[in-house]
C-alpha positions in Angstrom: -7.3 8.8 17.3 -7.1 12.4 16.0 -9.4 14.7 14.1 -8.3 16.7 11.1 -9.8 20.0 10.3 -9.1 21.0 6.7 -10.2 23.6 4.2 -11.0 21.6 1.1 -11.3 23.2 -2.3 -10.9 22.9 -6.0 -11.5 25.0 -9.1 -13.3 23.9 -12.3 -13.2 26.3 -15.2 -15.4 25.7 -18.3 -14.4 28.9 -20.1 -13.7 32.6 -19.3 -17.3 33.3 -18.4 -18.1 30.1 -16.5 -16.3 28.7 -13.5 -17.0 26.3 -10.7 -15.4 27.0 -7.4 -15.7 25.3 -4.1 -14.1 25.9 -0.8 -15.3 25.1 2.7 -14.1 23.5 6.0 -14.3 19.7 6.4 -13.5 17.5 9.4 -12.0 14.0 8.9 -11.4 11.4 11.7 -10.0 7.9 12.0 -13.4 6.6 11.2 -13.4 8.6 7.9 -10.3 6.7 6.9 -11.7 3.4 8.1 -14.8 3.8 6.0 -12.9 5.1 2.9 -13.7 3.7 -0.5 -10.4 3.2 -2.4 -10.5 4.2 -6.1 -7.0 3.2 -7.0 -3.4 4.3 -7.3 -2.6 7.5 -9.2 0.7 8.0 -11.0 2.4 5.4 -8.7 2.4 8.2 -6.1 -1.0 8.6 -4.6 -4.0 6.5 -3.4 -7.2 8.0 -4.5 -10.2 7.4 -2.2 -13.6 8.7 -1.3 -13.9 9.9 2.3 -16.9 11.1 4.3 -16.2 14.0 6.7 -17.2 13.4 10.2 -21.0 13.7 10.6 -21.6 14.3 6.8 -23.2 12.2 4.1 -21.3 13.8 1.2 -18.0 12.3 0.2 -14.8 13.9 -0.9 -12.3 12.7 -3.5 -9.0 12.6 -1.6 -5.5 11.8 -2.5 -3.3 10.0 0.0 0.5 10.4 -0.3 1.4 6.7 -0.4 4.9 7.2 1.1 3.6 9.4 3.9 0.8 6.8 4.7 3.3 3.9 5.0 5.8 6.1 6.9 3.2 7.0 9.5 2.1 3.3 9.9 5.7 2.2 10.3 6.8 4.9 12.7 4.0 4.1 15.1 4.8 0.4 14.8 8.4 1.0 15.5 7.7 3.2 18.6 5.4 0.6 20.0 8.1 -2.1 19.4 10.8 0.0 21.0 8.8 0.5 24.2 8.0 -1.9 27.0 4.6 -2.5 28.7 5.2 0.5 30.9 5.6 2.8 27.9 9.3 3.3 28.6 12.0 2.8 25.9 13.6 -0.6 25.9 17.3 -0.7 26.6 20.3 -2.7 25.4 23.2 -3.4 27.7 26.7 -2.3 26.5 29.5 -4.8 27.2 31.8 -3.3 28.0 30.3 0.0 29.1 31.6 3.2 27.5 33.0 6.3 29.2 31.8 9.7 28.1 33.5 13.0 29.1 31.5 15.8 30.6 32.2 18.9 32.6 31.9 18.8 36.4 28.9 21.2 36.2 27.2 18.8 33.7 27.8 15.8 35.9 26.3 17.6 38.9 23.0 18.2 36.9 23.1 14.7 35.4 23.2 13.1 38.8 19.7 14.5 39.5 18.4 13.2 36.2 19.5 9.5 36.4 16.1 8.1 37.3 14.4 10.0 34.5 17.1 9.0 32.0 16.5 5.3 32.8 12.9 5.7 31.5 14.5 6.5 28.2 16.5 3.3 28.2 19.7 5.1 29.3 21.5 3.8 32.3 24.5 5.7 33.5 26.9 5.1 36.4 28.8 8.1 37.8 31.9 7.1 39.8 34.8 9.2 41.0 33.9 12.0 38.6 33.7 9.7 35.6 30.5 8.9 33.7 29.9 5.5 32.2 27.1 4.5 29.9 25.9 0.9 30.7 22.7 0.8 28.7 21.4 2.7 25.7 18.0 2.8 24.0 17.4 -0.3 21.8 16.4 1.9 18.9 19.9 3.4 18.9 21.9 0.2 19.4 21.9 -1.1 15.8 22.0 2.4 14.2 25.4 3.4 15.5 28.7 1.6 15.1 30.7 0.9 18.2 33.3 3.4 17.1 30.7 6.2 17.1 28.9 5.2 20.3 30.9 7.6 22.5 30.3 10.6 20.3 26.6 9.7 19.8 25.9 9.2 23.5 27.9 12.3 24.5 25.9 14.4 22.1 22.6 12.8 23.3 23.4 13.4 27.0 24.4 17.0 26.3 21.1 17.7 24.4 19.1 16.1 27.2 20.9 18.3 29.7 20.1 21.5 27.7 16.4 20.3 27.3 16.1 19.6 31.1 17.6 23.0 31.9 15.2 24.8 29.5 12.2 23.0 30.9 13.1 23.1 34.6 14.1 19.4 34.8 11.4 18.0 32.5 12.6 15.5 29.9 10.2 14.4 27.1 9.2 10.8 26.9 10.6 10.7 23.3 13.3 13.3 22.8 13.7 14.8 19.4 17.2 13.2 18.9 15.7 9.7 19.4 12.5 10.4 17.5 14.5 11.6 14.5 16.4 8.3 14.4 13.1 6.3 14.5 11.6 8.6 11.9 14.5 8.0 9.6 14.2 4.2 10.0 10.5 4.4 9.2 11.1 6.6 6.1 13.8 4.3 4.6 11.6 1.3 4.9 8.4 2.9 3.6 6.8 2.6 0.2 8.4 5.2 -2.1 7.0 7.4 -4.9 7.2 5.4 -8.1 6.4 2.1 -6.3 3.4 0.4 -7.9 0.8 -1.0 -5.4 -2.3 -3.0 -6.1 -5.9 -2.1 -5.1 -5.8 -4.6 -2.2 -2.5 -3.2 -1.0 -4.0 0.3 -1.1 -7.0 -0.8 0.9 -4.7 -2.6 3.5 -2.6 0.6 3.9 -5.6 2.8 4.6 -7.0 0.2 7.1 -3.7 0.3 9.0 -3.6 4.1 8.8 -7.1 4.3 10.4 -5.6 2.5 13.5 -2.8 5.1 14.0 -2.8 7.6 16.8 -1.8 10.4 14.4 -3.0 9.3 11.0 -3.0 12.7 9.3 0.7 13.5 9.2 3.8 11.6 8.2 6.7 11.0 10.6 8.1 14.4 9.7 4.9 16.3 10.1 3.8 16.7 6.5 0.1 16.1 5.6 -0.8 12.6 4.6 -3.9 13.5 2.5 -5.2 16.3 0.3 -9.0 16.7 -0.3 -9.7 17.6 -3.9 -13.4 18.1 -4.4 -16.8 17.3 -3.0 -18.4 14.6 -5.1 -21.9 16.0 -4.9 -20.7 19.3 -6.3 -19.1 17.5 -9.2 -22.3 15.7 -9.9 -24.3 18.9 -9.8 -21.9 20.6 -12.3 -22.0 17.6 -14.6 -25.8 17.7 -14.6 -25.7 21.4 -15.4 -23.4 20.9 -18.3 -25.5 18.1 -19.7 -28.6 20.2 -20.0 -29.8 20.3 -23.7 -28.8 23.5 -25.5 -31.4 25.5 -27.3 -30.1 27.0 -30.6 -31.9 29.6 -32.7 -31.1 29.3 -36.3 -31.3 32.5 -38.4 
């Protein structure tokens, strides 16, 4: 799980001479989300909930972006499904294999990278100066038409070559090119702004979010939640406003 450090704040203004301001750091964790008390859906866009920061008794009123929440859940489920038990990307065999066209210098570098590419679900065969793609990542197989497979794999291999050159031969376990495709799949299938969801569905979404490795940002890196106000501070302000007024009549 991850921990989110945020600066929460909100302003309440009674009139020109009286204002309530609050701003201080707060720390949320997966457990904070797991223990959240869902209030309900707001404007068919947000899930309002009460969250306790890590190690604190006070709760915050927080708005969860319903699309970002579902997108995060979906992207982690997709990544898990697209990987095998060893954490490597599953592959799909191409029949027949396809030939991609690379420069001699690129083929020379590529030869050294073949074992690492196989961990990404990419199996290449280099024979007599020609490069053939025999397997591609499962997550790409249904996303690209056969007519575009050559262009897509050529672009992917070239990007991986540049990445390996920039990082002295290191290839990330989930390259950006592949991650972007999975992120797009998660985004398209996720709940949208304007979709009405029930209280039970809202609770279920947050319970699934609490199990995520990175629950505080969507697949594209945007924040999933926004803290609005600390509940105890609201209660104190309400108590203050409800104090009886003493009026002197002339």
